[in-house]
FIMI-655060 format. One record per residue: residue number from 1; residue in one letter; chain; x, y, z of N, C-alpha, C, O in turn. Coordinates in pm, 1 decimal. Layout:
// FIMI-655060
<atom pos="NUM" code="A" unit="A" n_c1="X" n_c2="Y" n_c3="Z" ca_c1="X" ca_c2="Y" ca_c3="Z" c_c1="X" c_c2="Y" c_c3="Z" o_c1="X" o_c2="Y" o_c3="Z"/>
...
END
This chain:
// FIMI-655060
<atom pos="1" code="M" unit="A" n_c1="-6236.6" n_c2="-6777.8" n_c3="7161.3" ca_c1="-6126.5" ca_c2="-6726.5" ca_c3="7100.6" c_c1="-6003.9" c_c2="-6802.8" c_c3="7153.5" o_c1="-5987.1" o_c2="-6821.3" o_c3="7274.0"/>
<atom pos="2" code="S" unit="A" n_c1="-5914.9" n_c2="-6848.4" n_c3="7054.4" ca_c1="-5797.3" ca_c2="-6920.1" ca_c3="7106.4" c_c1="-5675.1" c_c2="-6841.2" c_c3="7074.3" o_c1="-5683.2" o_c2="-6738.4" o_c3="7007.1"/>
<atom pos="3" code="W" unit="A" n_c1="-5558.3" n_c2="-6888.3" n_c3="7122.0" ca_c1="-5427.9" ca_c2="-6807.1" ca_c3="7100.0" c_c1="-5382.9" c_c2="-6823.9" c_c3="6952.3" o_c1="-5286.9" o_c2="-6761.1" o_c3="6907.7"/>
<atom pos="4" code="H" unit="A" n_c1="-5451.1" n_c2="-6905.2" n_c3="6883.2" ca_c1="-5418.1" ca_c2="-6910.7" ca_c3="6735.8" c_c1="-5482.8" c_c2="-6802.9" c_c3="6656.2" o_c1="-5435.5" o_c2="-6773.6" o_c3="6546.4"/>
<atom pos="5" code="D" unit="A" n_c1="-5592.8" n_c2="-6738.6" n_c3="6705.9" ca_c1="-5657.3" ca_c2="-6637.9" ca_c3="6630.1" c_c1="-5573.8" c_c2="-6522.0" c_c3="6593.0" o_c1="-5490.9" o_c2="-6482.6" o_c3="6675.0"/>
<atom pos="6" code="K" unit="A" n_c1="-5586.0" n_c2="-6463.0" n_c3="6479.3" ca_c1="-5514.7" ca_c2="-6344.6" ca_c3="6432.3" c_c1="-5623.9" c_c2="-6241.8" c_c3="6403.8" o_c1="-5742.1" o_c2="-6274.3" o_c3="6392.0"/>
<atom pos="7" code="S" unit="A" n_c1="-5576.2" n_c2="-6106.9" n_c3="6392.4" ca_c1="-5664.1" ca_c2="-6002.7" ca_c3="6346.0" c_c1="-5668.0" c_c2="-5996.9" c_c3="6206.7" o_c1="-5568.0" o_c2="-6006.6" o_c3="6135.5"/>
<atom pos="8" code="Y" unit="A" n_c1="-5799.2" n_c2="-5979.1" n_c3="6160.9" ca_c1="-5824.8" ca_c2="-5968.5" ca_c3="6020.7" c_c1="-5911.2" c_c2="-5849.1" c_c3="5986.8" o_c1="-5980.1" o_c2="-5796.7" o_c3="6074.3"/>
<atom pos="9" code="E" unit="A" n_c1="-5909.5" n_c2="-5805.0" n_c3="5863.6" ca_c1="-5994.4" ca_c2="-5697.1" ca_c3="5821.2" c_c1="-6031.7" c_c2="-5717.6" c_c3="5666.0" o_c1="-5946.9" o_c2="-5727.0" o_c3="5577.3"/>
<atom pos="10" code="C" unit="A" n_c1="-6164.0" n_c2="-5722.7" n_c3="5647.1" ca_c1="-6213.2" ca_c2="-5757.4" ca_c3="5511.3" c_c1="-6201.0" c_c2="-5631.6" c_c3="5425.7" o_c1="-6259.9" o_c2="-5528.9" o_c3="5459.6"/>
<atom pos="11" code="P" unit="A" n_c1="-6121.0" n_c2="-5637.5" n_c3="5308.2" ca_c1="-6118.3" ca_c2="-5525.9" ca_c3="5214.5" c_c1="-6253.9" c_c2="-5495.7" c_c3="5137.9" o_c1="-6269.4" o_c2="-5387.8" o_c3="5080.6"/>
<atom pos="12" code="V" unit="A" n_c1="-6344.2" n_c2="-5586.8" n_c3="5138.6" ca_c1="-6465.5" ca_c2="-5578.9" ca_c3="5063.7" c_c1="-6574.2" c_c2="-5511.9" c_c3="5149.2" o_c1="-6622.7" o_c2="-5404.0" o_c3="5114.9"/>
<atom pos="13" code="C" unit="A" n_c1="-6611.7" n_c2="-5575.8" n_c3="5259.7" ca_c1="-6722.5" ca_c2="-5531.4" ca_c3="5338.4" c_c1="-6687.9" c_c2="-5455.5" c_c3="5467.2" o_c1="-6774.1" o_c2="-5395.0" o_c3="5531.0"/>
<atom pos="14" code="G" unit="A" n_c1="-6540.4" n_c2="-5461.4" n_c3="5508.5" ca_c1="-6502.8" ca_c2="-5385.6" ca_c3="5620.8" c_c1="-6512.9" c_c2="-5447.2" c_c3="5754.1" o_c1="-6495.1" o_c2="-5381.8" o_c3="5856.9"/>
<atom pos="15" code="W" unit="A" n_c1="-6543.2" n_c2="-5581.1" n_c3="5752.8" ca_c1="-6553.4" ca_c2="-5659.7" ca_c3="5871.7" c_c1="-6422.0" c_c2="-5668.1" c_c3="5938.9" o_c1="-6325.4" o_c2="-5692.8" o_c3="5866.8"/>
<atom pos="16" code="Q" unit="A" n_c1="-6402.8" n_c2="-5651.2" n_c3="6068.1" ca_c1="-6280.6" ca_c2="-5664.7" ca_c3="6151.9" c_c1="-6306.4" c_c2="-5755.6" c_c3="6266.3" o_c1="-6411.3" o_c2="-5751.3" o_c3="6330.5"/>
<atom pos="17" code="G" unit="A" n_c1="-6209.6" n_c2="-5837.8" n_c3="6290.8" ca_c1="-6218.8" ca_c2="-5928.9" ca_c3="6402.7" c_c1="-6097.2" c_c2="-6037.3" c_c3="6408.9" o_c1="-6001.8" o_c2="-6039.5" o_c3="6331.2"/>
<atom pos="18" code="M" unit="A" n_c1="-6118.1" n_c2="-6118.5" n_c3="6507.3" ca_c1="-6025.8" ca_c2="-6231.6" ca_c3="6524.3" c_c1="-6077.4" c_c2="-6354.3" c_c3="6462.5" o_c1="-6192.8" o_c2="-6389.1" o_c3="6487.4"/>
<atom pos="19" code="L" unit="A" n_c1="-5999.5" n_c2="-6425.9" n_c3="6381.1" ca_c1="-6029.2" ca_c2="-6554.6" ca_c3="6335.5" c_c1="-5910.2" c_c2="-6647.5" c_c3="6339.7" o_c1="-5797.6" o_c2="-6597.9" o_c3="6343.1"/>
<atom pos="20" code="E" unit="A" n_c1="-5926.4" n_c2="-6777.9" n_c3="6339.7" ca_c1="-5819.8" ca_c2="-6875.5" ca_c3="6326.3" c_c1="-5774.6" c_c2="-6888.3" c_c3="6177.2" o_c1="-5860.1" o_c2="-6917.9" o_c3="6093.7"/>
<atom pos="21" code="P" unit="A" n_c1="-5651.6" n_c2="-6868.8" n_c3="6141.0" ca_c1="-5616.1" ca_c2="-6876.7" ca_c3="5999.5" c_c1="-5616.5" c_c2="-7027.5" c_c3="5953.9" o_c1="-5608.9" o_c2="-7121.5" o_c3="6032.9"/>
<atom pos="22" code="T" unit="A" n_c1="-5626.5" n_c2="-7039.6" n_c3="5813.6" ca_c1="-5615.3" ca_c2="-7177.7" ca_c3="5761.3" c_c1="-5469.1" c_c2="-7201.3" c_c3="5748.4" o_c1="-5387.6" o_c2="-7114.0" o_c3="5718.4"/>
<atom pos="23" code="P" unit="A" n_c1="-5439.6" n_c2="-7337.9" n_c3="5775.9" ca_c1="-5297.7" ca_c2="-7374.4" ca_c3="5774.2" c_c1="-5201.0" c_c2="-7334.0" c_c3="5657.3" o_c1="-5093.1" o_c2="-7279.6" o_c3="5681.0"/>
<atom pos="24" code="P" unit="A" n_c1="-5240.9" n_c2="-7360.9" n_c3="5538.5" ca_c1="-5128.7" ca_c2="-7339.1" ca_c3="5422.3" c_c1="-5093.8" c_c2="-7204.7" c_c3="5400.5" o_c1="-4974.8" o_c2="-7183.7" o_c3="5376.7"/>
<atom pos="25" code="L" unit="A" n_c1="-5175.0" n_c2="-7103.9" n_c3="5403.5" ca_c1="-5148.8" ca_c2="-6972.6" ca_c3="5359.4" c_c1="-5151.7" c_c2="-6867.4" c_c3="5474.3" o_c1="-5083.8" o_c2="-6764.8" o_c3="5474.1"/>
<atom pos="26" code="G" unit="A" n_c1="-5235.4" n_c2="-6903.6" n_c3="5569.2" ca_c1="-5261.1" ca_c2="-6810.4" ca_c3="5683.6" c_c1="-5377.9" c_c2="-6711.6" c_c3="5656.5" o_c1="-5397.2" o_c2="-6613.9" o_c3="5728.9"/>
<atom pos="27" code="D" unit="A" n_c1="-5452.7" n_c2="-6740.9" n_c3="5551.9" ca_c1="-5558.9" ca_c2="-6655.6" ca_c3="5521.7" c_c1="-5684.8" c_c2="-6701.3" c_c3="5589.0" o_c1="-5687.1" o_c2="-6816.8" o_c3="5631.3"/>
<atom pos="28" code="A" unit="A" n_c1="-5786.2" n_c2="-6626.9" n_c3="5603.3" ca_c1="-5921.4" ca_c2="-6661.3" ca_c3="5658.3" c_c1="-6027.3" c_c2="-6615.8" c_c3="5575.9" o_c1="-6006.7" o_c2="-6519.5" o_c3="5502.1"/>
<atom pos="29" code="T" unit="A" n_c1="-6144.0" n_c2="-6674.7" n_c3="5578.3" ca_c1="-6260.2" ca_c2="-6629.7" ca_c3="5505.6" c_c1="-6341.6" c_c2="-6541.3" c_c3="5585.3" o_c1="-6364.7" o_c2="-6567.7" o_c3="5703.4"/>
<atom pos="30" code="C" unit="A" n_c1="-6388.9" n_c2="-6433.1" n_c3="5525.8" ca_c1="-6473.6" ca_c2="-6328.7" ca_c3="5592.0" c_c1="-6605.5" c_c2="-6401.3" c_c3="5622.6" o_c1="-6666.8" o_c2="-6465.4" o_c3="5537.2"/>
<atom pos="31" code="P" unit="A" n_c1="-6646.8" n_c2="-6386.6" n_c3="5754.9" ca_c1="-6780.4" ca_c2="-6443.3" ca_c3="5784.5" c_c1="-6911.3" c_c2="-6380.1" c_c3="5724.1" o_c1="-7021.6" o_c2="-6434.8" o_c3="5725.2"/>
<atom pos="32" code="D" unit="A" n_c1="-6882.8" n_c2="-6259.1" n_c3="5672.3" ca_c1="-6995.9" ca_c2="-6179.6" ca_c3="5626.9" c_c1="-7017.2" c_c2="-6198.3" c_c3="5471.6" o_c1="-7127.7" o_c2="-6224.7" o_c3="5424.1"/>
<atom pos="33" code="C" unit="A" n_c1="-6902.9" n_c2="-6182.6" n_c3="5396.6" ca_c1="-6913.8" ca_c2="-6189.0" ca_c3="5253.2" c_c1="-6836.0" c_c2="-6301.7" c_c3="5183.4" o_c1="-6851.4" o_c2="-6322.1" o_c3="5063.0"/>
<atom pos="34" code="G" unit="A" n_c1="-6754.5" n_c2="-6372.9" n_c3="5257.0" ca_c1="-6682.9" ca_c2="-6490.1" ca_c3="5208.0" c_c1="-6552.6" c_c2="-6464.3" c_c3="5140.9" o_c1="-6494.9" o_c2="-6556.5" o_c3="5083.2"/>
<atom pos="35" code="T" unit="A" n_c1="-6500.7" n_c2="-6338.2" n_c3="5145.2" ca_c1="-6374.0" ca_c2="-6295.5" ca_c3="5074.7" c_c1="-6260.6" c_c2="-6351.1" c_c3="5162.3" o_c1="-6270.4" o_c2="-6356.2" o_c3="5284.9"/>
<atom pos="36" code="L" unit="A" n_c1="-6151.6" n_c2="-6392.8" n_c3="5093.3" ca_c1="-6032.2" ca_c2="-6427.3" ca_c3="5163.4" c_c1="-5963.2" c_c2="-6302.9" c_c3="5216.8" o_c1="-5945.8" o_c2="-6200.1" o_c3="5151.3"/>
<atom pos="37" code="M" unit="A" n_c1="-5928.1" n_c2="-6321.5" n_c3="5334.6" ca_c1="-5853.5" ca_c2="-6205.6" ca_c3="5394.7" c_c1="-5720.1" c_c2="-6236.8" c_c3="5442.0" o_c1="-5703.9" o_c2="-6352.0" o_c3="5482.3"/>
<atom pos="38" code="Q" unit="A" n_c1="-5613.2" n_c2="-6151.4" n_c3="5445.7" ca_c1="-5486.5" ca_c2="-6180.1" ca_c3="5489.3" c_c1="-5481.5" c_c2="-6113.0" c_c3="5625.1" o_c1="-5547.3" o_c2="-6011.7" o_c3="5648.9"/>
<atom pos="39" code="P" unit="A" n_c1="-5398.9" n_c2="-6173.9" n_c3="5717.4" ca_c1="-5396.4" ca_c2="-6127.9" ca_c3="5857.8" c_c1="-5334.8" c_c2="-5986.6" c_c3="5862.0" o_c1="-5248.5" o_c2="-5955.7" o_c3="5779.9"/>
<atom pos="40" code="R" unit="A" n_c1="-5375.7" n_c2="-5904.1" n_c3="5952.1" ca_c1="-5326.1" ca_c2="-5768.1" ca_c3="5956.1" c_c1="-5179.1" c_c2="-5787.7" c_c3="6030.2" o_c1="-5154.1" o_c2="-5885.4" o_c3="6100.9"/>
<atom pos="41" code="S" unit="A" n_c1="-5095.7" n_c2="-5691.8" n_c3="6006.4" ca_c1="-4956.3" ca_c2="-5697.1" ca_c3="6060.1" c_c1="-4964.4" c_c2="-5664.6" c_c3="6202.8" o_c1="-5068.9" o_c2="-5625.5" o_c3="6254.9"/>
<atom pos="42" code="W" unit="A" n_c1="-4850.8" n_c2="-5681.1" n_c3="6267.9" ca_c1="-4848.6" ca_c2="-5647.3" ca_c3="6411.5" c_c1="-4843.4" c_c2="-5495.2" c_c3="6427.4" o_c1="-4892.1" o_c2="-5438.2" o_c3="6525.1"/>
<atom pos="43" code="R" unit="A" n_c1="-4784.7" n_c2="-5435.1" n_c3="6331.1" ca_c1="-4771.8" ca_c2="-5286.9" ca_c3="6329.0" c_c1="-4915.5" c_c2="-5220.4" c_c3="6315.6" o_c1="-4944.0" o_c2="-5119.9" o_c3="6380.8"/>
<atom pos="44" code="D" unit="A" n_c1="-4998.0" n_c2="-5276.4" n_c3="6234.8" ca_c1="-5131.2" ca_c2="-5235.5" ca_c3="6204.6" c_c1="-5229.2" c_c2="-5240.6" c_c3="6332.2" o_c1="-5325.0" o_c2="-5164.5" o_c3="6346.5"/>
<atom pos="45" code="T" unit="A" n_c1="-5192.1" n_c2="-5339.1" n_c3="6420.9" ca_c1="-5272.5" ca_c2="-5366.2" ca_c3="6528.2" c_c1="-5229.2" c_c2="-5298.5" c_c3="6664.1" o_c1="-5304.2" o_c2="-5225.4" o_c3="6728.8"/>
<atom pos="46" code="W" unit="A" n_c1="-5101.6" n_c2="-5330.3" n_c3="6699.8" ca_c1="-5051.8" ca_c2="-5272.1" ca_c3="6830.7" c_c1="-4923.1" c_c2="-5188.4" c_c3="6811.7" o_c1="-4885.8" o_c2="-5112.7" o_c3="6901.3"/>
<atom pos="47" code="G" unit="A" n_c1="-4862.2" n_c2="-5200.1" n_c3="6707.8" ca_c1="-4724.8" ca_c2="-5142.2" ca_c3="6699.1" c_c1="-4716.2" c_c2="-4989.0" c_c3="6719.2" o_c1="-4627.6" o_c2="-4940.4" o_c3="6789.6"/>
<atom pos="48" code="V" unit="A" n_c1="-4810.6" n_c2="-4912.4" n_c3="6655.7" ca_c1="-4803.2" ca_c2="-4770.7" ca_c3="6676.3" c_c1="-4840.9" c_c2="-4733.9" c_c3="6820.0" o_c1="-4781.1" o_c2="-4643.6" o_c3="6878.5"/>
<atom pos="49" code="T" unit="A" n_c1="-4941.7" n_c2="-4804.7" n_c3="6878.1" ca_c1="-4978.3" ca_c2="-4782.2" ca_c3="7011.1" c_c1="-4861.8" c_c2="-4794.4" c_c3="7097.5" o_c1="-4832.6" o_c2="-4704.0" o_c3="7175.9"/>
<atom pos="50" code="L" unit="A" n_c1="-4791.5" n_c2="-4904.9" n_c3="7086.8" ca_c1="-4677.4" ca_c2="-4925.2" ca_c3="7175.0" c_c1="-4562.2" c_c2="-4823.8" c_c3="7159.3" o_c1="-4500.0" o_c2="-4781.3" o_c3="7256.6"/>
<atom pos="51" code="V" unit="A" n_c1="-4539.3" n_c2="-4790.6" n_c3="7044.0" ca_c1="-4440.8" ca_c2="-4687.4" ca_c3="7016.9" c_c1="-4475.6" c_c2="-4547.8" c_c3="7085.0" o_c1="-4391.9" o_c2="-4484.4" o_c3="7149.2"/>
<atom pos="52" code="I" unit="A" n_c1="-4599.6" n_c2="-4508.0" n_c3="7066.3" ca_c1="-4640.9" ca_c2="-4383.4" ca_c3="7135.3" c_c1="-4636.9" c_c2="-4398.8" c_c3="7283.7" o_c1="-4594.0" o_c2="-4305.0" o_c3="7350.8"/>
<atom pos="53" code="L" unit="A" n_c1="-4678.0" n_c2="-4509.3" n_c3="7341.3" ca_c1="-4659.3" ca_c2="-4534.7" ca_c3="7484.4" c_c1="-4526.1" c_c2="-4536.8" c_c3="7531.9" o_c1="-4500.9" o_c2="-4478.9" o_c3="7637.6"/>
<atom pos="54" code="G" unit="A" n_c1="-4435.2" n_c2="-4596.4" n_c3="7467.5" ca_c1="-4293.6" ca_c2="-4594.3" ca_c3="7497.2" c_c1="-4237.6" c_c2="-4464.8" c_c3="7498.5" o_c1="-4164.3" o_c2="-4429.6" o_c3="7590.9"/>
<atom pos="55" code="F" unit="A" n_c1="-4269.1" n_c2="-4382.0" n_c3="7392.6" ca_c1="-4222.4" ca_c2="-4240.7" ca_c3="7381.3" c_c1="-4274.4" c_c2="-4157.8" c_c3="7498.6" o_c1="-4197.6" o_c2="-4079.0" o_c3="7553.7"/>
<atom pos="56" code="V" unit="A" n_c1="-4393.4" n_c2="-4170.5" n_c3="7537.2" ca_c1="-4449.0" ca_c2="-4105.3" ca_c3="7656.5" c_c1="-4379.3" c_c2="-4134.3" c_c3="7789.6" o_c1="-4349.4" o_c2="-4046.6" o_c3="7870.7"/>
<atom pos="57" code="V" unit="A" n_c1="-4356.7" n_c2="-4262.7" n_c3="7804.5" ca_c1="-4279.8" ca_c2="-4321.0" ca_c3="7917.5" c_c1="-4144.5" c_c2="-4254.3" c_c3="7922.9" o_c1="-4107.3" o_c2="-4201.3" o_c3="8027.6"/>
<atom pos="58" code="I" unit="A" n_c1="-4069.9" n_c2="-4254.8" n_c3="7815.1" ca_c1="-3930.0" ca_c2="-4199.1" ca_c3="7806.8" c_c1="-3936.0" c_c2="-4050.1" c_c3="7834.8" o_c1="-3846.0" o_c2="-4000.1" o_c3="7902.3"/>
<atom pos="59" code="V" unit="A" n_c1="-4032.9" n_c2="-3976.7" n_c3="7789.1" ca_c1="-4045.8" ca_c2="-3841.0" ca_c3="7817.7" c_c1="-4066.9" c_c2="-3800.8" c_c3="7962.9" o_c1="-4002.8" o_c2="-3712.3" o_c3="8019.5"/>
<atom pos="60" code="V" unit="A" n_c1="-4165.8" n_c2="-3876.5" n_c3="8019.3" ca_c1="-4190.1" ca_c2="-3870.3" ca_c3="8166.7" c_c1="-4069.1" c_c2="-3896.0" c_c3="8243.5" o_c1="-4039.8" o_c2="-3817.5" o_c3="8333.6"/>
<atom pos="61" code="L" unit="A" n_c1="-3991.8" n_c2="-4001.9" n_c3="8217.3" ca_c1="-3882.4" ca_c2="-4041.7" ca_c3="8293.2" c_c1="-3768.9" c_c2="-3944.6" c_c3="8276.6" o_c1="-3693.9" o_c2="-3926.6" o_c3="8372.5"/>
<atom pos="62" code="F" unit="A" n_c1="-3749.0" n_c2="-3878.8" n_c3="8160.6" ca_c1="-3653.4" ca_c2="-3774.5" ca_c3="8123.5" c_c1="-3680.4" c_c2="-3649.5" c_c3="8205.6" o_c1="-3588.4" o_c2="-3591.1" o_c3="8262.9"/>
<atom pos="63" code="V" unit="A" n_c1="-3802.0" n_c2="-3610.1" n_c3="8210.9" ca_c1="-3857.2" ca_c2="-3486.8" ca_c3="8269.5" c_c1="-3837.6" c_c2="-3514.5" c_c3="8438.4" o_c1="-3787.4" o_c2="-3430.5" o_c3="8513.0"/>
<atom pos="64" code="S" unit="A" n_c1="-3876.1" n_c2="-3619.0" n_c3="8473.6" ca_c1="-3863.1" ca_c2="-3653.1" ca_c3="8626.4" c_c1="-3721.5" c_c2="-3658.2" c_c3="8659.2" o_c1="-3687.7" o_c2="-3605.6" o_c3="8765.3"/>
<atom pos="65" code="Y" unit="A" n_c1="-3631.1" n_c2="-3713.8" n_c3="8584.4" ca_c1="-3497.5" ca_c2="-3732.1" ca_c3="8615.9" c_c1="-3411.1" c_c2="-3589.2" c_c3="8617.0" o_c1="-3325.9" o_c2="-3565.0" o_c3="8702.5"/>
<atom pos="66" code="F" unit="A" n_c1="-3441.6" n_c2="-3511.4" n_c3="8524.0" ca_c1="-3378.9" ca_c2="-3375.2" ca_c3="8496.9" c_c1="-3447.8" c_c2="-3266.6" c_c3="8571.3" o_c1="-3406.8" o_c2="-3152.1" o_c3="8552.4"/>
<atom pos="67" code="R" unit="A" n_c1="-3544.2" n_c2="-3285.8" n_c3="8651.3" ca_c1="-3615.6" ca_c2="-3182.3" ca_c3="8708.6" c_c1="-3537.1" c_c2="-3127.6" c_c3="8818.7" o_c1="-3477.2" o_c2="-3204.3" o_c3="8894.1"/>
<atom pos="68" code="E" unit="A" n_c1="-3532.5" n_c2="-2997.1" n_c3="8834.5" ca_c1="-3450.7" ca_c2="-2929.5" ca_c3="8936.0" c_c1="-3528.3" c_c2="-2900.7" c_c3="9063.3" o_c1="-3473.2" o_c2="-2844.4" o_c3="9157.8"/>
END
């Protein structure tokens, strides 16, 4: 796996994984069924997780700072 790989999910067979995109469009071919797949967005992969983690850190810091 190289740093060029992106996260993909096949809409037909449900395959999920990392593949290297083809240069002109950034799509990749599903290794199971051959369907062209578009890369998943950053929000779909890590965005929500990082927002939740950031919220938890802010709450913990807020509680620890204002604790009497």
